[in-house]
C-alpha positions in Angstrom: 2.7 -1.7 7.4 2.5 2.0 8.3 6.3 2.4 8.2 6.5 0.8 4.8 3.8 3.0 3.4 5.6 6.1 4.8 9.1 4.9 3.8 10.4 5.0 7.4 11.4 2.5 10.0 9.0 1.0 12.5 11.0 2.7 15.3 10.4 6.1 13.6 6.7 5.5 13.6 6.8 4.5 17.3 8.7 7.7 18.1 6.2 9.9 16.2 3.3 8.2 18.0 5.0 8.7 21.4 5.6 12.4 20.6 2.0 12.9 19.4 0.6 11.1 22.5 2.8 13.3 24.8 1.5 16.5 23.1 -2.1 15.3 23.4 -1.5 14.5 27.1 -2.6 10.9 26.8 -1.1 7.6 27.9 -2.8 5.0 25.7 -3.5 4.7 22.0 -7.2 4.5 22.8 -7.0 7.8 24.6 -5.1 9.2 21.6 -7.8 8.2 19.2 -10.5 9.9 21.4 -8.4 13.1 21.7 -7.7 13.2 17.9 -11.4 12.8 17.2 -12.2 15.6 19.6 -9.6 17.8 17.9 -11.2 17.0 14.5 -8.1 15.2 13.2 -10.1 11.9 12.6 -13.6 11.3 11.4 
């Protein structure tokens, strides 16, 4: 769904997610959400 909305492939979305998680220094998506909230990127 996210890939379709962005007009990219699912693999591209996965690559972006991996890159963001690496930059945030986290290993799980849950940790990524917490880090993004702390950074003010999510409500």
